[in-house]
C-alpha positions as CSV (number, residue, x, y, z in Angstrom):
1,X,-200.6,-267.6,-5.6
2,X,-199.6,-270.1,-7.9
3,X,-203.2,-269.9,-9.2
4,X,-203.2,-266.2,-9.2
5,X,-200.4,-266.6,-11.7
6,X,-202.3,-269.2,-13.4
7,X,-204.6,-267.1,-14.1
8,X,-202.4,-263.9,-15.0
9,X,-200.6,-266.3,-18.1
10,X,-204.5,-266.8,-19.2
11,X,-205.1,-263.0,-19.4
12,X,-201.6,-262.4,-21.2
13,X,-202.4,-265.1,-23.5
14,X,-206.4,-263.9,-24.0
15,X,-204.8,-259.7,-24.8
16,X,-202.4,-261.8,-27.3
17,X,-199.8,-260.7,-25.1
18,X,-196.4,-262.8,-24.9
19,X,-196.4,-264.0,-21.1
20,X,-192.7,-265.0,-21.8
21,X,-191.4,-261.4,-22.2
22,X,-188.8,-260.7,-25.4
23,X,-185.2,-258.4,-24.3
24,X,-182.4,-257.6,-25.9
25,X,-180.2,-256.7,-22.5
26,X,-176.2,-258.3,-23.7
27,X,-176.3,-259.0,-19.5
28,X,-178.9,-260.0,-16.9
29,X,-177.2,-258.8,-13.2
30,X,-178.3,-259.4,-9.4
31,X,-180.3,-256.7,-9.4
32,X,-182.2,-258.0,-12.3
33,X,-183.2,-261.2,-10.5
34,X,-183.7,-259.2,-7.6
35,X,-186.5,-257.0,-9.2
36,X,-187.6,-260.4,-11.0
37,X,-188.9,-261.0,-7.5
38,X,-190.0,-258.1,-6.3
39,X,-192.6,-258.5,-9.5
40,X,-193.5,-262.5,-9.3
41,X,-194.1,-262.3,-4.7
42,X,-196.0,-259.0,-5.3
43,X,-198.0,-260.4,-9.0
44,X,-196.8,-257.1,-11.4
45,X,-195.3,-257.5,-14.6
46,X,-192.6,-255.9,-17.3
47,X,-194.4,-254.3,-19.8
48,X,-191.7,-253.8,-22.2
49,X,-190.5,-256.5,-24.4
50,X,-194.9,-258.4,-24.2
51,X,-197.1,-255.6,-25.4
52,X,-197.6,-254.0,-28.4
53,X,-195.2,-251.5,-29.6
54,X,-192.4,-253.6,-27.8
55,X,-192.6,-257.2,-28.0
56,X,-188.6,-257.4,-29.3
57,X,-187.6,-256.0,-25.7
58,X,-185.8,-252.6,-26.9
59,X,-183.1,-251.8,-25.6
60,X,-182.9,-248.5,-23.2
61,X,-179.9,-247.7,-22.6
62,X,-177.2,-247.0,-25.4
63,X,-179.3,-250.5,-26.9
64,X,-177.1,-251.8,-24.5
65,X,-179.5,-253.3,-21.9
66,X,-182.8,-252.8,-20.1
67,X,-183.1,-250.1,-17.1
68,X,-186.1,-247.9,-17.7
69,X,-189.4,-250.7,-17.1
70,X,-193.0,-250.3,-17.0
71,X,-194.0,-251.7,-14.2
72,X,-198.3,-252.4,-13.4
73,X,-200.8,-255.0,-12.2
74,X,-202.9,-257.9,-14.2
75,X,-205.6,-254.8,-13.0
76,X,-204.0,-252.3,-14.9
77,X,-202.8,-254.6,-18.3
78,X,-205.7,-255.0,-19.2
79,X,-205.7,-251.2,-19.7
80,X,-202.1,-251.3,-21.6
81,X,-202.3,-250.2,-26.3
82,X,-199.2,-250.1,-26.4
83,X,-195.5,-249.0,-25.2
84,X,-193.3,-247.7,-27.5
85,X,-189.9,-247.6,-26.6
86,X,-188.3,-244.2,-29.0
87,X,-184.5,-243.9,-29.9
88,X,-182.0,-243.0,-27.5
89,X,-180.9,-239.0,-27.6
90,X,-177.3,-238.4,-26.6
91,X,-177.8,-235.6,-25.3
92,X,-178.9,-236.8,-22.3
93,X,-176.7,-237.2,-19.1
94,X,-178.9,-240.5,-18.4
95,X,-178.9,-243.4,-20.3
96,X,-182.7,-243.4,-20.8
97,X,-184.1,-243.2,-24.1
98,X,-187.6,-241.6,-23.8
99,X,-190.7,-244.1,-23.2
100,X,-194.6,-244.1,-23.7
101,X,-196.7,-245.9,-22.4
102,X,-200.8,-245.2,-24.3
103,X,-203.8,-246.1,-21.8
104,X,-207.2,-246.9,-22.5
105,X,-209.7,-245.3,-19.7
């Protein structure tokens, strides 16, 4: 598996993507660690804070944290054009923002 992760890192670099994800979350909790562990075990990656349109890892919940993630495999990553986290809409019952991902088909 380690070799696969190294190949994935090279894929990120070849595509001009961040290997290490940026984020504006104020805190990281145990659920975050569990998610990261799951993703690493399954060779899945969070697009937020890593791809064009969201290099800063904009918060998806009231400008405080990220609760809405775009997650993909290395193969799908090759089709990602950009990710946009749109401004917070206060009338929504839950705290998520509108998000949009563009893919090359």
